[in-house]
Structure formats: structure tokens, C-alpha cells
C-alpha positions in Angstrom: 0.4 23.2 -41.5 2.0 19.9 -40.4 4.6 21.7 -38.4 2.0 24.0 -36.9 -0.1 21.2 -35.6 2.8 19.2 -34.3 4.1 22.1 -32.2 0.5 22.9 -31.1 0.1 19.4 -29.7 3.5 19.4 -28.0 2.7 22.8 -26.5 -0.6 21.8 -25.2 0.8 18.7 -23.5 3.7 20.7 -22.1 1.4 23.4 -20.8 -0.9 20.9 -19.1 2.1 19.1 -17.5 3.5 22.4 -16.2 0.2 23.6 -14.7 -0.2 20.3 -12.9 3.1 20.9 -11.1 1.9 24.2 -9.7 1.6 23.9 -5.9 -0.9 26.8 -5.5 -3.3 28.2 -8.1 -3.0 31.9 -8.9 -5.8 34.2 -8.3 -9.0 33.6 -10.3 -8.9 36.8 -12.2 -5.3 36.1 -13.2 -6.2 32.7 -14.6 -9.3 34.1 -16.4 -7.2 36.9 -17.9 -4.6 34.3 -19.0 -7.3 32.1 -20.7 -8.7 35.1 -22.6 -5.4 36.6 -23.7 -3.8 33.3 -24.7 -6.9 32.2 -26.6 -7.0 35.5 -28.5 -3.3 35.1 -29.3 -3.8 31.6 -30.5 -6.8 32.4 -32.8 -4.9 35.5 -34.2 -1.8 33.4 -34.9 -3.9 30.7 -36.6 -5.6 33.3 -38.9 -2.3 35.0 -39.7 -0.2 31.8 -40.0 0.2 31.9 -43.8 1.0 35.6 -44.0 3.8 35.6 -41.5 7.3 36.1 -42.9 9.1 35.0 -39.7 11.6 32.1 -39.9 10.1 28.7 -39.6 11.8 27.9 -36.3 10.5 31.1 -34.8 7.0 30.4 -36.0 7.2 26.9 -34.5 8.5 28.4 -31.2 5.6 30.9 -31.1 3.0 28.1 -31.7 4.6 26.0 -28.9 4.6 28.9 -26.4 1.1 30.2 -27.1 -0.3 26.6 -27.1 1.4 25.9 -23.8 0.1 29.1 -22.3 -3.4 28.4 -23.4 -3.4 24.9 -22.0 -1.8 26.2 -18.7 -4.4 28.8 -18.1 -7.4 26.6 -19.2 -6.4 23.9 -16.8 -5.9 26.4 -14.0 -9.2 28.0 -14.7 -11.1 24.7 -14.7 -9.4 23.8 -11.4 -10.4 27.2 -10.0 -14.1 26.8 -11.0 -14.1 23.3 -9.4 -12.6 24.5 -6.1 -15.1 27.3 -5.8 -17.8 24.6 -5.1 -15.9 22.8 -2.4 -17.5 22.3 1.0 -17.1 25.1 3.5 -14.7 24.2 6.4 -17.3 25.2 9.0 -19.7 22.5 7.7 -17.2 19.6 8.0 -18.2 17.3 10.8 -21.6 18.9 11.4 -24.8 17.0 11.3 -26.7 18.1 8.1 -30.1 17.3 6.8 -29.8 16.8 3.0 -32.3 16.1 0.3 -31.0 14.9 -3.1 -30.9 12.1 -5.6 -28.9 8.9 -6.1 -27.1 9.5 -9.3 -25.3 6.3 -10.0 -25.5 2.5 -9.4 -24.7 2.1 -5.7 -21.8 -0.2 -4.7 -22.6 -2.8 -2.1 -19.9 -3.9 0.3 -21.4 -6.9 2.2 -24.1 -5.2 4.3 -22.9 -1.6 3.6 -23.6 0.6 0.6 -21.5 3.4 -1.0 -23.2 5.7 -3.5 -23.0 9.1 -5.3 -25.5 11.6 -4.2 -26.5 14.9 -5.9 -27.4 17.4 -3.2 -30.5 19.5 -3.9 -30.9 21.2 -0.5 -29.2 21.1 2.8 -29.7 22.6 6.3 -28.1 22.5 9.7 -29.9 21.1 12.8 -30.8 24.7 13.6 -32.7 25.0 10.3 -30.1 27.3 8.6 -29.9 26.6 4.9 -26.4 25.9 3.7 -24.8 25.3 0.3 -23.0 22.0 -0.3 -21.0 20.7 -3.3 -23.3 19.4 -6.1 -21.9 15.9 -5.9 -20.8 13.9 -2.8 -19.9 10.4 -2.0 -21.9 8.8 0.9 -21.6 5.6 2.8 -24.5 3.9 4.5 -23.1 1.5 7.1 -24.7 -1.0 9.4 -24.8 0.4 13.0 -23.9 -2.6 15.1 -23.9 -0.6 18.3 -27.4 1.0 18.2 -29.0 -1.5 15.8 -30.1 1.4 13.5 -31.8 0.7 10.2 -29.8 -1.3 7.8 -29.0 0.0 4.4 -31.7 -0.7 1.9 -31.4 -1.4 -1.9 -31.0 2.2 -3.2 -32.0 2.7 -6.8 -30.3 5.2 -9.1 -32.6 8.1 -9.7 -34.4 7.8 -6.3 -34.8 10.9 -4.1 -33.9 10.6 -0.4 -33.6 12.6 2.7 -30.6 11.8 4.9 -29.0 13.0 8.1 -25.2 13.0 7.2 -21.8 14.2 8.2 -19.4 15.4 5.5 -15.8 16.3 5.1 -13.6 17.6 2.3 -11.8 14.9 0.2 -8.7 13.7 1.9 -6.1 11.2 0.6 -3.0 9.8 2.1 0.3 11.5 1.4 2.3 8.3 1.3 4.4 8.1 -1.9 3.8 5.2 -4.3 0.2 4.5 -3.1 -3.3 5.1 -4.5 -4.1 8.8 -4.7 -7.7 8.7 -3.4 -8.0 12.5 -3.4 -7.0 12.7 -7.1 -9.5 10.0 -7.9 -12.3 11.9 -6.1 -11.3 15.1 -8.0 -11.5 13.3 -11.4 -14.9 12.0 -10.5 -16.2 15.4 -9.6 -16.8 14.6 -6.0 -16.0 17.4 -3.6 -17.0 15.8 -0.3 -17.3 12.4 1.3 -19.4 11.4 4.3 -21.7 8.9 5.8 -25.4 8.5 6.6 -26.2 8.8 10.3 -28.6 6.1 11.4 -28.4 6.2 15.2 -31.4 6.2 17.5 -31.2 10.0 18.0 -30.8 10.8 14.2 -33.5 11.5 11.7 -34.0 8.2 9.9 -33.3 8.0 6.2 -36.5 8.7 4.2 -37.3 7.8 0.7 -39.1 10.7 -0.9 -39.8 9.5 -4.4 -38.7 6.9 -7.0 -37.9 8.0 -10.5 -36.1 7.2 -13.7 -34.1 10.4 -13.9 -31.0 8.4 -14.4 -32.3 5.6 -16.7 -28.9 4.3 -17.8 -27.6 3.8 -14.2 -31.0 2.3 -13.2 -30.7 -0.1 -16.1 -27.2 -1.0 -15.1 -28.3 -1.7 -11.6 -31.2 -3.9 -12.9 -28.7 -5.9 -15.1 -26.4 -6.4 -12.1 -29.2 -7.8 -10.0 -30.2 -10.1 -12.9 -26.6 -11.4 -13.2 -26.3 -12.2 -9.5 -29.7 -13.9 -9.6 -28.9 -15.9 -12.7 -25.3 -17.0 -11.7 -25.1 -19.2 -8.7 -21.3 -18.7 -8.3 -21.0 -15.2 -6.8 -17.3 -15.1 -7.4 -17.8 -15.8 -11.2 -20.8 -13.4 -11.2 -18.6 -10.6 -9.9 -16.2 -10.9 -12.8 -19.1 -11.0 -15.3 -20.5 -7.8 -13.7 -17.1 -6.2 -14.0 -16.7 -7.1 -17.7 -20.3 -6.2 -18.5 -20.9 -3.1 -16.4 -17.4 -1.9 -15.4 -18.2 -2.5 -11.7 -14.7 -3.4 -10.6 -15.8 -3.5 -6.9 -17.7 -6.7 -7.8 -14.5 -8.6 -8.2 -13.3 -10.2 -4.9 -10.0 -9.1 -3.5 -8.5 -12.6 -3.7 -9.2 -12.6 -7.5 -7.6 -9.2 -7.9 -4.4 -10.6 -6.2 -4.3 -13.4 -8.8 -5.0 -11.1 -11.7 -2.3 -8.7 -10.7 0.3 -11.4 -10.1 -0.3 -12.8 -13.5 -0.4 -9.5 -15.3 -4.0 -9.8 -16.6 -5.7 -7.2 -14.4 -6.1 -5.0 -17.4 -8.6 -7.5 -18.9 -10.9 -7.8 -15.9 -12.6 -4.5 -16.3 -13.8 -2.3 -19.1 -10.6 -1.5 -20.8 -9.5 0.0 -24.1 -9.0 -3.5 -25.5 -12.7 -4.5 -24.9 -14.1 -1.2 -26.3 -11.8 -1.2 -29.4 -12.5 -4.9 -30.1 -16.3 -4.3 -29.9 -16.0 -1.2 -32.1 -13.9 -3.2 -34.6 -16.5 -6.0 -34.7 -19.4 -3.6 -35.3 -17.4 -1.7 -38.0 -16.8 -5.0 -39.9 -20.4 -6.0 -39.7 -21.7 -2.6 -40.7 -19.2 -2.4 -43.6 -20.4 -5.8 -44.8 -24.0 -4.9 -44.7 -23.5 -1.4 -46.2 -21.6 -2.8 -49.3 -24.5 -5.2 -50.0 -27.3 -2.8 -49.3 -28.3 -2.7 -53.0 -29.6 -6.3 -52.6 -32.5 -5.2 -50.4 -32.7 -1.5 -51.2 -33.6 0.4 -54.4 -30.3 2.2 -54.3 -27.0 1.4 -52.6 -26.4 3.2 -49.4 -22.8 3.7 -50.5 -24.1 6.5 -52.8 -25.2 8.4 -49.7 -22.2 7.6 -47.4 -19.2 5.4 -48.3 -19.1 2.1 -46.6 -15.8 2.8 -45.0 -17.0 6.0 -43.4 -20.3 4.3 -42.3 -18.4 1.6 -40.5 -16.1 4.1 -38.8 -19.1 6.1 -37.6 -20.8 2.9 -36.4 -17.6 2.0 -34.5 -17.4 5.3 -32.8 -21.1 5.3 -31.8 -20.7 1.8 -30.5 -17.7 2.8 -28.4 -19.6 5.8 -27.0 -22.7 3.7 -26.2 -20.7 0.9 -24.6 -18.7 3.3 -22.5 -21.8 5.1 -21.3 -23.5 1.8 -20.5 -20.5 0.6 -18.5 -20.5 3.8 -16.4 -18.5 6.3 -18.5 -15.4 5.6 -16.4 -12.2 7.6 -16.9 -10.3 4.8 -18.8 -13.4 4.3 -21.1 -13.5 8.0 -21.7 -9.9 8.0 -22.7 -10.5 5.2 -25.2 -13.4 7.1 -26.7 -11.5 10.3 -27.1 -8.6 8.4 -28.7 -10.8 6.5 -31.1 -12.7 9.7 -32.0 -9.4 11.5 -32.8 -8.1 8.7 -35.0 -11.4 8.2 -36.8 -11.7 12.0 -37.4 -8.3 12.0 -39.1 -9.3 9.0 -41.3 -12.6 10.5 -42.3 -10.9 13.8 -43.2 -8.5 12.0 -45.5 -5.4 13.2 -43.6 -2.5 10.8 -43.5 -0.3 11.7 -40.5 2.7 9.8 -39.2 2.0 7.5 -36.3 3.7 9.7 -33.7 1.6 12.7 -34.7 -1.6 10.7 -34.5 -0.6 9.7 -31.0 0.2 13.3 -30.0 -3.2 14.4 -31.5 -5.0 11.7 -29.5 -3.1 12.7 -26.3 -4.0 16.3 -26.8 -7.7 15.5 -27.2 -7.6 13.4 -24.0 -6.0 16.2 -22.1 -8.4 18.8 -23.4 -11.3 16.6 -22.2 -9.6 15.7 -18.9 -6.3 17.5 -18.0 -5.9 15.4 -14.8 -5.5 12.2 -16.8 -1.9 13.3 -17.2 -1.4 12.2 -13.5 -2.9 8.8 -14.0 -0.8 5.7 -14.7 -3.5 4.5 -17.1 -2.9 7.5 -19.4 0.8 6.6 -19.7 0.2 2.9 -20.0 -2.3 3.3 -22.8 -0.2 5.6 -24.9 3.1 3.7 -24.2 1.5 0.4 -25.2 0.2 1.8 -28.5 3.6 3.5 -29.1 5.4 0.2 -28.5 3.1 -1.6 -31.0 3.6 1.1 -33.6 7.4 1.1 -33.2 7.6 -2.7 -33.1 5.2 -3.5 -35.9 8.0 -4.4 -38.3 10.2 -6.2 -35.7 10.4 -9.9 -34.8 8.6 -10.8 -38.0 9.5 -14.5 -37.5 6.9 -14.6 -34.7 3.1 -15.0 -35.3 1.2 -11.7 -34.8 -0.4 -12.5 -31.5 2.8 -13.8 -30.0 4.8 -10.9 -31.3 2.4 -8.3 -29.9 2.2 -10.0 -26.6 6.0 -10.3 -26.4 6.3 -6.6 -27.1 3.7 -5.8 -24.4 5.2 -8.1 -21.8 8.9 -7.2 -22.3 8.8 -3.6 -23.5 6.2 -2.5 -21.0 8.1 -4.0 -18.1 10.1 -0.7 -17.4 7.0 1.4 -17.2 5.3 -1.1 -14.9 8.3 -0.9 -12.6 8.2 2.9 -12.8 4.6 3.1 -11.7 4.0 -0.1 -9.7 7.5 -1.2 -8.8 6.7 -4.8 -9.7 6.2 -6.8 -12.9 4.7 -10.2 -13.6 7.3 -12.7 -14.9 4.5 -15.0 -16.0 2.5 -12.2 -17.7 3.6 -13.2 -21.2 2.2 -16.7 -20.9 -0.8 -15.7 -18.8 -1.9 -13.1 -21.4 -1.4 -15.5 -24.3 -4.1 -17.5 -22.7 -6.2 -14.8 -21.1 -6.4 -12.2 -23.9 -8.1 -14.3 -26.5 -10.2 -16.2 -23.9 -11.5 -13.1 -22.2 -11.9 -11.0 -25.4 -13.4 -13.7 -27.7 -15.2 -15.9 -25.2 -16.0 -14.4 -21.8 -16.8 -10.8 -22.9 -19.1 -11.8 -25.8 -20.9 -14.3 -23.6 -21.4 -11.6 -20.9 -22.9 -9.3 -23.5 -25.0 -12.1 -25.0 -26.5 -12.6 -21.5 -28.5 -9.4 -22.0 -30.6 -11.3 -24.5 -30.1 -14.9 -23.3 -29.5 -15.0 -19.5 -28.1 -18.5 -19.7 -25.0 -17.1 -21.4 -24.0 -15.5 -18.1 -23.7 -19.0 -16.6 -21.5 -20.0 -19.5 -19.4 -16.9 -19.0 -19.0 -17.7 -15.3 -17.9 -21.2 -16.1 -15.4 -19.9 -18.6 -14.1 -17.5 -15.9 -13.8 -20.3 -13.4 -11.8 -22.4 -15.8 -9.5 -19.5 -16.6 -9.2 -18.7 -12.8 -8.0 -22.2 -12.1 -5.1 -21.8 -14.6 -4.2 -18.3 -13.5 -4.3 -19.4 -9.8 -1.8 -22.2 -10.5 0.5 -19.8 -12.4 0.2 -17.1 -9.7 1.2 -19.7 -7.1 4.7 -20.1 -8.6 7.3 -18.6 -6.3 8.8 -16.6 -9.2 5.5 -15.4 -10.7 6.1 -11.8 -9.7 9.2 -9.7 -9.3 9.5 -6.4 -7.5 12.2 -3.7 -7.4 12.6 -0.5 -5.3 11.4 2.8 -6.8 14.4 4.1 -8.8 15.0 7.7 -9.6 13.0 9.1 -12.5 15.9 9.5 -14.8 16.6 5.7 -14.5 13.0 4.9 -15.3 13.0 7.2 -18.4 16.3 5.6 -19.5 14.9 2.1 -19.3 11.8 3.1 -21.2 13.9 4.7 -24.0 16.0 1.5 -24.0 12.9 -0.6 -24.5 11.8 1.5 -27.4 15.1 0.9 -29.1 14.7 -2.8 -28.3 11.3 -2.8 -30.1 12.6 -1.1 -33.2 13.5 -3.0 -36.4 17.3 -2.3 -35.9 20.5 -4.3 -35.8 20.8 -6.8 -33.0 23.6 -4.8 -31.2 21.3 -1.8 -31.0 18.6 -3.9 -29.4 21.1 -5.3 -27.0 22.2 -1.8 -26.1 18.5 -0.9 -25.5 17.9 -3.9 -23.3 21.0 -3.0 -21.2 19.4 0.4 -20.4 17.1 -1.3 -17.9 20.0 -2.6 -15.9 20.3 0.4 -13.6 16.7 0.1 -12.6 17.0 -3.6 -11.8 20.0 -3.0 -9.6 18.8 0.2 -7.8 18.8 0.0 -4.0 17.1 2.5 -1.8 19.7 4.3 0.4 19.8 3.0 4.0 21.0 4.5 7.3 24.7 4.0 8.1 25.8 1.3 10.7 24.7 2.2 14.2 22.0 4.6 13.0 18.3 4.1 12.3 15.5 6.0 10.6 11.7 6.1 11.3 9.1 6.4 8.5 5.6 7.1 9.7 2.9 6.0 7.3 -0.1 8.3 6.7 -3.3 6.3 7.0 -5.8 8.5 8.7 -7.0 7.0 12.0 -4.4 4.3 12.8 -0.7 3.8 13.3 2.2 2.2 11.5 5.9 3.1 11.7 8.7 1.5 9.6 12.1 1.3 11.4 15.2 0.8 9.2 18.8 0.1 10.1 21.6 -0.5 7.7 20.5 -4.1 6.9 17.4 -4.8 8.9 13.7 -3.6 8.9 11.0 -3.6 11.5 7.4 -2.6 11.2 5.6 -1.3 14.3 1.8 -1.7 13.9 0.0 -2.3 10.7 -2.7 0.4 10.5 -6.5 0.1 10.4 -8.9 -2.1 8.6 -11.0 0.2 6.4 -13.7 -2.3 5.3 -14.1 -6.0 4.8 -12.6 -5.6 1.3 -9.5 -3.4 2.1 -7.1 -2.4 4.9 -4.1 -0.2 5.4 -1.8 -3.1 4.8 -3.1 -3.6 1.3 -3.6 0.1 0.4 -0.7 1.8 2.1 1.9 -0.5 3.6 2.4 -3.1 0.9 3.0 -0.4 -1.9 5.3 1.5 0.5 7.4 -1.6 1.3 7.6 -2.7 -2.3 8.7 0.8 -3.4 11.4 0.9 -0.7 12.5 -2.7 -1.5 11.9 -3.7 2.1 12.2 -7.3 3.4 10.8 -7.1 7.0 12.7 -9.0 9.7 10.1 -8.3 12.4 6.6 -7.0 12.8 5.4 -5.6 16.2 1.7 -5.4 16.6 1.3 -3.3 19.7 -2.3 -4.5 20.6 -5.4 -5.9 19.2 -7.4 -2.8 18.3 -8.2 -2.8 14.6 -6.6 0.6 14.0 -3.3 -0.9 14.9 -3.7 -4.5 13.7 -6.1 -4.2 10.8 -3.5 -4.4 8.1 -1.5 -7.3 9.6 -2.9 -10.1 7.3 -2.0 -8.2 4.2 1.5 -7.3 5.4 2.3 -10.8 6.6 1.0 -12.4 3.4 3.5 -10.2 1.5 6.2 -10.7 4.1 5.8 -14.3 5.4 9.4 -14.5 6.6 8.9 -11.8 9.3 8.6 -12.9 12.9 5.9 -11.2 15.0 5.8 -9.7 18.5 2.4 -8.8 19.9 0.2 -8.5 23.0 -2.8 -9.9 21.1 -4.5 -12.7 23.2 -3.8 -16.2 22.2 -7.4 -16.9 21.3 -7.6 -14.0 18.8 -8.3 -14.9 15.2 -5.1 -13.1 14.0 -3.0 -15.5 16.0 -4.1 -18.4 13.7 -2.8 -16.8 10.5 0.9 -16.5 11.5 3.2 -17.7 14.3 3.4 -14.9 16.9 5.4 -14.4 20.1 4.1 -12.5 23.1 5.9 -9.3 23.8 7.2 -8.9 27.3 9.2 -6.3 29.1 12.9 -7.3 29.1 13.1 -8.6 25.6 16.1 -7.1 23.8 18.0 -7.4 20.5 20.6 -5.6 18.5 20.6 -4.9 14.8 23.6 -3.2 13.0 24.6 -1.4 16.2 21.1 -0.3 17.0 19.6 -1.5 20.3 15.9 -2.5 20.7 14.2 -3.2 24.0 10.6 -3.9 25.0 9.7 -1.9 28.1 6.0 -2.9 28.5 3.9 -4.9 29.3 5.2 -6.9 32.2 4.4 -10.6 32.4 2.0 -9.9 35.3 0.0 -7.5 33.2 -1.4 -10.3 31.1 -2.7 -12.0 34.2 -4.5 -8.8 35.3 -6.5 -8.9 32.0 -6.0 -5.2 31.4 -7.6 -3.4 28.5 -6.0 -3.8 25.1 -4.6 -0.2 25.1 -3.0 -0.8 28.5 -1.2 -3.9 27.1 0.3 -2.1 24.2 3.9 -3.2 23.4 6.3 -0.3 24.1 9.5 -0.4 22.1 12.6 1.7 22.8 15.1 2.1 20.0 18.6 3.6 20.6 21.3 4.3 18.1 25.1 4.0 18.8 25.3 7.8 18.9 22.7 8.0 21.7 19.7 9.1 19.7 16.5 7.2 20.8 12.9 6.8 19.9 10.0 5.4 21.9 7.0 3.7 20.2 4.2 3.4 22.8 1.1 2.2 21.0 -2.0 3.4 22.9 -0.8 3.1 26.5 -2.8 5.2 29.0 -1.7 7.5 31.8 -1.2 4.7 34.3 1.3 2.9 32.1 3.0 6.2 31.1 3.6 7.0 34.9 5.0 3.4 35.4 7.5 3.9 32.5 8.5 7.3 33.9 9.1 5.9 37.4 11.1 3.0 36.0 13.4 5.5 34.3 
């Protein structure tokens, strides 16, 4: 039986992984037939397991193959069902009148609001009824041009009528960045759009208020109470994140500090918080259960053993806490993992640690196959695996220090593999932050539900921690980044760290530590001398091109600003530059329009050594953040045998006060072999004709 289960788990994980690599789904009837046939085979094999006379290795191989096939077709069929409800292409970009319900606590971004909306009915302007996906993500933005109605405080459960425009989910195809399309898929959102509130549009109309989503309504009420109680909005945002899982409440500057110090995992509802709360409840319930005979006629242990009662209480607490905090994907993963482990304990089975982990991973993938593509899935299981493997190592260290040492050192390779950077101060920052956040800030945040003053105490505790973390993050060596190495190097380094964590001889540990050396020394291949390459970043409406020579790098434009909280620099360009190991020598911002200059601050904050050429006016706010030189036709330079020259604008063009588009910096790049490229920004027909005439 042990061998059967082990190969079943391995097969399910392998089948899910294989299906997720499939570029195009097979026909629906093929996937349905595959689900039915593989499930029948699996059930038949389980029933006949003990009567088979096949060799053991052949039985294990059959279990592996049948389990993998079942997982493969189940995942494919679920994807097929989901895709059948996607928005019809003909409805994209059309004005639609929709009636539906706000299903979750809205996210406020300054004056704008983003929220989930369950569509109940929809029709075109002509009156034709159409079918839309059941769940969409909408934004309601302030219309500064027409002074349309400003977003109101939407309440979860309310029914509204909106005039909207929708589109299918789209993410950027840049490597190493955030996969927005995958995130929407996991959330069950099959369209995104915005509420139209111009003077010619039907104005948003509240149809009815209701409590059809009571938990989300309650969460929203608690969030309002926190902000009303805590004067410091920055501290209140962290309290809201820890209490309700609303990560958008944390300001961007705070996220930068948390990431630099390696404590970002603590500043939202994580497995650590859920597990800690479940453990605390289990201990309390166990203590009460064992002493129940003092206030009851018969001991409760006669009905249910105290240990099992405490385990059930822990699981129920984890589920309730996860639901109250929004039932986010990381919280779901933690619940499935806890449920799997507690089910084993209550059944009396004693499995090796590695099989328990495989069982938990299988349960998570059955519930959410696409978790396999998330960094959080791998980080969670790798962290637990490291703690299992290293539980008997470094016994000379206190438990807290030993565990944090294992997390900081042995998790570094997987951090480099996914994020291409690692916090060098993370060990010290987490030694302070883990007990402080887990034992002080989070309990105070929860206590505030009964005594609101506790939220003020939690905010003060966060402020004190933030001062320490900000100082640590300001150190020049606080964070170290490395280019994205090939997968085999990353896997080698992870295997080496497992060896390092094991209770083995010192020379084995040294050998394991050396396995990370190839990753630390990897350099992304560059063009040969005299040649250049262009990398165009995908960012939707906007523009950014990375130019690389054999030793130098130039960034032409920095993409758009998406919102007051984020821009293309932070979301696209910084991850791309880190993954390529780029150190920019020059940034050219062609003109001031936000779709070309919106990401400049984020890029220049990460690359302060780069000089800047631009046509942005001297009184523009962006000029105050970084020294900039005005681009003028005639400027030339040579890098590694590649020639760069500015062709436009002329000095006289600045005096004429042309439109920003007409002042775009035009850059010509020519290799030693005669290949050339022309980067023109947004110049118009007049400027194009001038360049053609100038030859």
C-alpha cells in the first residue's frame, strides 16, 4: 500500500506538470474521454491491487502512468470548462449595459476603485442580450476630462447597473515578470474592464443593497473601522494586510523595504500566520478538553480524544481565518496542506516526511492544478522540506536561530531561481521580524476586533519595526541580485543546499555549498564587439527598448504609468533588467508623455548610475528626481564599435515649443557591419519628412 500511494502521488504531480506544458488543449471530447477512461482504470486498479501477480516494479509503473494520465486529463478538462465561459471576441471593446453584484471587498486606489463583479445580465446598446463570463474585474476611475461621477464606496453584496467596456484577460509576455493573466485565471476572472462614466454614458445606478456576501461585507466594515481608528494611514495599511489579507493596503515604499530585507512573506496572510494561529487554538482546546471533567459530568475525552479535538479545532480555525481574510490562493494552499497532514494523524498512519509532503502537494494540485506555476507553491514546499531535512543539523544553535539560518541560507538558491535576487540582511531582519510580527503585531491586530485600541498598538509596533527595517534596507549591500541562470544550474544549486542542510560530514556540506557557485557566476550572453541587440519590452500601451552591446546597455523609454501605485518600470523593466543582469549606462526618455516616461522613476531608482538624455521640459517634475541632459541633434557616441547618434530634435525646435510628440528624441544605432536601427518615439509626419529629406 505504501508503494502504491507513493507512486500515485508522484504520478499525479507529474501528470499535472505535463499538462501545464501543453501549448494548446485537445478537443473537449478527447479530454472528457480521457478523464472517464483514466478514472475507470484507476478505480479498477485500486480494487484489484492485492490480487495482481505482476512484479512489484511493474505494478508501481502502472500506478504511476495511470495516476499521471488521470491528473493530465482532469487538469485539461477543467481548463476546457473554464475557457468555454470566456468573453466572446465580438463583445470586446463594445459598450455594454450590465447588471450584477459586487462579490468582494473593493480595492480603493486613491480616488479610483477596483472590484469583482458577478454579471447577472448584459446587453448591447442596441438592446441585444448577450452572455458574459460569470465573474469580471472592473475598475471605476475618476474622469478628469468630463468631470463624470466619482467612484462611490461600493459595498460587497450590492447590486449595480453599469455601462462598461470589457476585454479578455491579457498579460505581458516578458520573461521573469508578474504573470497577470495567470493570476486572473486562478482567481476565476475571465474579463477585465472599466466603468464608463462620461457625459454621454448611462450613469452607474445602485439597484439594491444586500448582505448576500456577508463575509466580504464584514471584512469591508472592519477595514473601514481600522482606518478610522488608526491615525497613521501607513501603519493602518499593514494592519489591514495582516488582519484581512488586503495586500494592496500596504504602500509601495513599504513593500520595497520589506522585499529588500526579506520579510515580505510576513506582511500578508501567510502560511506562518495561519499555522501559528491554528497551533495556538489547538493548544488551548487541548488544555480545556483534558480538564473538561471539572465542569462537566463526564470527561469530553470519552467522546473524542483531546488530541483529535485539538486537531479538528486547529483545522476549523485555519479554514475560518482563511475565509475571513479573503480565501486567497496562498491561504488555500496552507489549509489543504494542514488538512492533509491532520487527516494522516487522525487516521493513525505514520508516513515518512517526504511522503507526507508529496501527499500534501497532491492535495493542493487536486484543488488547484495551476498552483504548480506559482512561485509560492515551490517556496512553501521547499521551505518545509528544508526544515525537515535540517531538523537534526546545526544542533549547537538555538532552535529559532537554526531554523532562520536554514531558511535564509538554504532558500537563497530558489529565491535566485524565481526572483533573481536575495536579501543579504534577511537572516538578521527575520530574526527580529518573525517573532515581532507573529507574537506581537498579528495578535494585536486580531485583538482589535474586540478592543479597537489594540489596532493603534499594532500600528505603533509596525512603525517601530519599520524604522529598524528601513535602516537595514538602506545598507548598500542589503540586497544582491544575479542574472537568470539556466534551469539546470538552479536545480543543481537547490540540490546542493539540501545536502548542506543535511546532518552529514562537513566535507559533504562544503560540496553542497559549492553547487551554488555556477549560479553566482553566470553571466547572460552578450553581443560580440561591433554588434548590438534590441529587446522590446511588452507593456501594452507604451514603449521601452533595451539596447545591448558587448559591454554597455541603453534603455530607450521607460513605458507607461499604470496607476499611482505602479508603473511599467516597477512591473516590467526592473524585473527584466535584474534577470538579465543589466547595469544601464544611459537612459533615453524620448518625450514627456506618460506612456514613454511613466516608469522612469522606478528604473532610475534601481539604476542611479545611468545618465539620462531627454526632451522633457526643464520645469517638468521628472527633472527634479535625477540629473538629465537635453537631447539635441548632432550628439554622438561610440560603444564597443557601435555608433549612436541623435537625429532629432534640433536646438531650434525647443524654441518653437512644439508638441511633446514632435520633440521626441530620435536615436540611430549602427553596428560595425552596417546593420542599423532607428528609434523614433512618437514623432509625427512633419518630423518624419524632415528626417527623410536630411538623409
